[in-house]
Every structure is written in structure tokens, then in C-alpha cells.
N, C-alpha and C positions, 0 to 999 in steps of 0.2 A: 572586695572584687567579684564578679561574677563568674561563677564557673562556666566554661566553655563546653558544652555537653554536643554541639552538632558543627558540622563544617556549614551546612548554607539552612537556612530556614524560608521558605515561601511562604510570605505571610499575606494577610487581608484578601484572599481571592476566593471565589466560589469553586470549591473543589468538585469537579464532575468525575467521580468512578462508576463508571455503570455497572461493572461486574462486582465490585461490592456494595452496590446500593447506595452509595454515598453523592449527594447531592446537597449541598449546603457550605455555610460559612466555619473553614477550618484553616490550620495552618499544616505545612509540611514539612518535615525535618530531613536533614538528610545527613550519613556518616558513613565514611569509609565504602562510598558508591551504591549504598542500600537506604531505602527508604526506613528511617530510625522512629517516625512517628507522624501521626497523624490525630490534631488533638484542636480545639478552638484556643485562641490566646497565649499561643508559644511565647516564652520572651526572646523580645529581639537581642537581646547581650548574652543569650544562650548559644550564640553560634558565630564564627568566623566572619562570615555574611550573612547578608539578607535581602530580600528580595521583596518589594513593596508590591503586591497583585491586585491591588487596590481598581477595582471595575473589570477584572480578569478572570479568565476560567482556566482553572488550573487541573489539566487531564492529565493521564497516562502517556507515554512518548505515543506517537503515533506509529500505525504499521501500514505501508503501501504492500499490498500483496501482489501486485501485478505492476510492475516496471521493467525499463530497459536500459540499464546501467553498466555495457561493457561496450565503452565508447574507445574506439580508433580511428587516430589522426595519421593521414585522411582517411578517411571510411572508404572501404575496396567496394569495388563495382558488385552488385549483387547480396549487400550485406544491410542488415537494419542498421542505419545511424542511430546510435546510442546517447542520453547523457552522461555526463559527467556525476558521479552521486555525490563526489566532495563540494560541489557547486549548487545542488538542488535539493537535498534531503533538511539539513538542519534547520535552513532558511523557513521550510514550512513543517515545521514541529515533528518532520519523520527521525524516529529514532531505528528503526527497522526497515528495510526495503529487501523485498523478495522479486528475484529477477525472475521474469517469466518466461524462461526458453530461451532466451537470446543463445546460449550454447548448447551445443550436444556434448557427447563425451568426447570429441578430440578435444573440445576447447577448453574445456572445466578445470583441467589444471590451471592453463594461463590466465585464467579467469578469477581464479584463488589465488596466485603470485603476485599478478599485476593489479588488482581491483579490489579482491574481499582481504586480503591480509594489510594492505594499508589504508583501508576506510575506515575511518572515526563511527561511522553509523555499524549497525549489525547488518550484514548481508548475508543475504541464503537466498537458493534459486530451487526453481523446476527443470530439471534438465529435458533438454529436448529430445524428441523420439530419432529425430534426423541425426545422422552421425556429423553434421556440420551446423546445426541448429538455421539459425540466424545471419550466424556470421557468415554461410554461406548458403543463403535461401534456397539455391538449387537442387540441396540436396533432401529439402522437404518433400519435394514432388518425386524424388524416385524410391519404390519400394526396397530395392536393393541396399539402399542408405539406412534401412530401419532394422535395427539389429536389437531384439530385447533381451536377450541375455547379456550382451555387453552393457549395454546402459541400466540395466539392474544391477550387475557387477558393479559397476562405476559409483552408481548412487548407493548402494550398501559401504563402497570403500569412502566414501564422502559422506558419511551420514551425517555429520555437523554441518553440512552446507544444504544437501538437497533434500529439499519436503517434498517433491513432487515430481510426476512426468509431465510434458507438454507435447502436445500434438497441434499445430497450426498450419494452415494455410495451403492444406493439401488438395489439391487437383479442382479447381475451384472454376466453374464454367467450360468443362472440356468431357466431352462423350470419355464414360469410363469404358475401359476395356481390360484384356487378359492380367496387362501389366499394371494396373490402376484401376484396381476394384475400388467400389465407393467408398469404404470405411477402412479401406488398408493402414492408415496412419493412426486411425484411433483407435483399431483393432489391436495394432502394436505397441502403441501406448499402454492399451489396458493391459496385455500380458506382461509387460516390462513391470508395471506398476503390481500385477499379482506377483510376480517373482521378487519383487524386494519390499511390498507389503506398504508401499506409499499409493498417494490419492492420482489422478490424473488431472488435469486442467485443458481445457478443450478451445479452441479458437476454430469454431465449425462454419461452413455457410452448406446452406442446405440447396444442391442442386440436382434438378433431372428428378422425374419420378424414384430414381434407386437411390436415393440420399434424400430425405424429407427431416425435417427437425423434431417433427414428432418423433420418428423411429430413431434418432440419437438419444432423445431425451428417455423416452421410456424402454428402448430395447439395448440401447448399445453402452451407455454410461452406466456404473454401479453406483448404489448408494455412499453418498460419501464423495464422489466425482464431482466437479468444477467446470458447471459450462460457464465462458467469459463472454464478454460483450454484449451481456444480457437485454441491454435496449438498443441493439445495432437495428437499422432500418429493414435488413435482410430477413429477421426472424418473425415469424406471424405470430407477434404477442397479444395482440389486442384486435379481435373480429370486427366486423362489419358493423358490429351494433354497440362497439366501444367497450367490451367486455372482454377480461383476460381470458385465453383459449383454455380450453379444457385439460388439452395435454401439458400446458405450463403446471395449472395445479396438479396433476396429479405426479409429475414429475417431481415437484417438491414434497407432496407426501409419500413416495419411496426413497427421499433422501439425496435426492441430486441437489447440488448445491448452485447459487447462481449468485456470479462475480459482474459486477459493473464494469469494470475496465474500458474506461471513457474513450481513451485514444483518439485517433485523428479523424475515424471515421464511423464509430460503433456507439453513439450515444446521440439520441432522437429524442426530443420534448414530446411528441406525438406516440411515442412506445411507454415514455417513463410517467408523464404524469398523469396518464390515467391508470395505468399500471398500480405504481405506488398508491392512489385515491383506493384503489380495491384491494390494499394491503399485499400486493405483489412487490415487496421492494425487494433492496439487493441483500444477499446474506454478508457482504462484504462490499465496501465502497473502495473502490481502486481507481488510478490513473491510468494504466497501461502509456506511462511515459514515455516518449522517448523523441529525437530531435526533430521531427514532423509536428508533433504538438504541443512542446513544451513552450512555445511564444504566443499559443491561444490553438483551440479552445480548450486544451486542458490547464496549462500554467503549473500546476502540483497539488496536491492531495487538500490543501484545504479550500481552494479554489472550489475544487470537484464536490467537497464535502458541503462548502456555502450553496451549490448549484441544487444538490439533493434535497436542501432544508427548502430552499426555492421552488422542488417541486414537490413539497407535503411531508418529506421525512420531519422528525421532531429533533431537534439537537443532540438529546440523551441518545437518540437510537441511532442518531448517525456517528457518535462519538463512538459508540460500542460497536459498532460494524468497520470502525477504524483502528480499533484498540483489541478487547478482547477477543472479539468472534475472529477475526483474521487468526490471531494468537492459537486460539484452540484448533482451527484450520490446518494450519501449519503444524502442528504438534508441539507448538510450544508455548504450553499452557501457564508457565511461570512467567509469562509476557503480560503486557497489556493491562495492568491493573497498577493500583499503588498498595496494593498490601504492606504492612510492615513486615520488612526483611527482604524484601522483592529489589530486584535491579532497579535502581534511581534513575530510570527514562521519564521526563515528565515535559510535557510541551505546556506553556502559559498562551493563551489565545485569548484575544478581543473581539467580541461582536462589535463591530461599527455599523450604525443604523443610519440609514438614509436609502435615498434611490438609487439604486444601482441597476445592473442587466447582467442577463448570462446569454450564452450562446453556445446552439448544439451544433454537432457535425453536419446538418442540413443548412447551417447558415439562417438559422431562424432565432430569434431573441425571445425571453423571458423576463419580463421586469418582476425586478425585486427589490426587498428594502432593507435588506442585510449582509454582511460579508464577514467571514471571519479571518481574522490577520494574524502571526505570529508574532508574539512579544519575546519570548524566549524559550529556549530549548535546553536542555539539562540530559545529557546522555552518560549513564552508569555516573552521577553524581557531579560528573563534571559541566560547566556550564559551557555550550559550543557555540548558541546564538543568542546575542543580548544587544539589538543595534540601538535599543532606548537606555541602555544602560541601570537598568533596575537595581543593580547591587553594586553602582559605582558613586562616588561622591560628586556633589556639584562643583563645576570647577574652582568657581569662589572658596569653596572649603577643603580642597584636595589636599592631601599630605605634601610637606615641602619638597620631596624628591618630584613633584609634577612641574615645580617653578623652577628648577633648575637645568641649567642648559646642559646640553650633551656634553659629553667630557667631562662635566666638571663634578668631582669628586667631593664629598661632604669633608670639612676640618676634621 
């Protein structure tokens, strides 16, 4: 009788773990919610369950560092309509999601009690500098609703959840005045972040000469802060000669981070394709998923990752920027890899080859030849998504209990 050593073995897949430099044919074993071994040809009989990942890619559990997952039904007027994390994350291989500023300090306790505490995925958050966040988006426009000291105190009080401070949507397309200075929201977020030792994530639109993109990148954001929606139409990324603007390159040199944050209106092929070709790719691949884009053009993180590959990124780099790199940025370095002893968050992906296409936020198409699909998701050692039944018996060979009518007990 073979000794059972593991709870689960994932066999015959190509393990792609960029953080550890692993890209090859290995089996992955899981015990007690942790990665127990990565080795070629682990014996299938040494585990309670085995999953045959032939033809698939085995990666660390994906991290979506920019999404909106505080749903309220019905959605109140003036709030961002969010998606339910329980219905969208695991089916796309996401085991860790970071809500990007949906809630301010007023709603964070409710977000924790109503969503985070009951979600089987790991959920973290950027805390909005505005008191009502995107639950009450009117507060994002009023400087009287920006309280850096309160925000920093709440961020410290919920340090296991809050990974940074968010500024978003402030005073777009309106003349600035004494009550509404050009960078009021950003400056308040930076102040709060300095008080609690966190990063800033910024959703920004350059408007009027007082608020330029270059000034925001080079003078306002600190090294380590994050600019979201990097390929949006409103940003001067590509000059008239098709080159990446110098202010973008200088910002990256000084340590500003760039997040993809696809969203419903923030990803344009005319910015992304030439920028990626010149090496100006995202630090993080993320969705900005919410109700307005979940049925297109975003769908989910794997769809956005597939789109990035179609734009010229490599598979390995794309996976790195949806696993280990966001883990580092949010201050959770224990996530995003398949190191022995780490939490067994695992995604099994299949690269489906054949003619396909992708759409950007300007409703332009990019033809492609591959898309990524999630085959199985493991969260902390538990199989949470398994639509093709990788670990299950063929129905003809299923145990006797499978054939027993409901309510009939064995003799």
C-alpha cells in the first residue's frame, strides 16, 4: 500500500513561476494548504487526489491589483456599480483581489463585515481619500471630504486589509478655484500615505494648464506610488513620432509605478501596442473590473492578460505582472509564487490557439491567435474552481455512491 504524503498533486503541467525562475515540466504537491513539493514525476498515488494538467500551464494564483468588488443591490445613485467577487474571481484564476478605492473610511468597516470576511478569495483594499469613496462619488469632488489624518488612522487600524491610499475622479474638466485646487485630492492622498507609510494609487485626468500629466508624474507622485490606467486615451504616452514621451520614461526612472487598470474607458491599442514595443509595459496587469465592463471589454483578468500578450508582451512577463509583481507592490511578498511552504494558491491555465480578436475601450479590434482560459483554481490548498473535472472520476468509473438514487442508504 502506497503511503499518502500529500492532499493534492497537480501532474504533467508546465509550471511557470517567474518569481522563482521556474519554467518547465514539474508536478506540484499540496499538503495542509501549503505548497509541499515541486518535482518531476511525483507518484500520483502519493496524494488523496491528483489533477492531470497535461497541456496546461500551472502558475501561482493570480492577483488582480485593481478591481471594484463592493456590490450593493440595488446600486445607489451616485455610486460605482461593483461586481460580486464570489462570482467572478475564481473562475478567472484570481485568488487575491485588491479593491481599488471603492470605499473610503466611512464604509471600510462595512466592506470588511459584508464582503471581505465572507469571501473565500483573499480581498485587500486601497482606501479612498474621500470619506464616501466611490460608494458616494460626490465626496470625491469636495476637498472638505478629504481628511488625511482620519484616513491614515483607519488605514493603520485595518493594516491587515489596507495596502494603500487611492485618489480618483477629482474635478475633471472644470475650472479650478480656491475650493478646488488642481491637485487637492492627490496631495491629500499623498499626505495620508506619508502618515501611514503606504503607497498612493492614482486615477487622474490632466485638465487645463494647471494640471498636466508630466507634473503629476514628475513632481506630485513619490517613488513607489502608482499611476493607474496608463494606456487611457487622455494620457500623452505616445508622441507624434510614435515614441514614448520622455516624461513617462523619466517617471519610471524615478520609481513611479504604472498599473494597466483596463476599465471601461482606460485601455487603447494606439497607446498600448507602440509603448509595449518600446519596452514601456505595465508594472502590473489589472482589470479595473466593475459592472460597466465585466461583460466587455474587460471580462476578467485572464482576458486582459491575453490582450496584453496580443499587444506584444510575453507569456512569462504577463504572468509575473499578475502574480509576484503586484504581491511585492501591495506589501505581501509571501504571495505570488509557488515556493515550498507558501500558501497553495494555484491557477491552472490553458493557452487556446486559434484565430481570435480583442477590443479596446475605443471599440477598435486587434486580431490575435491565442487566448488564456482558466481550467482549475486552488485557494489555500482547496480546489475552488474545476469546471472540467480534472480531479474527478469518469462517470463510468465513478464510485458506487454516484449510482445510488438520492435518499437510498447503503445496506
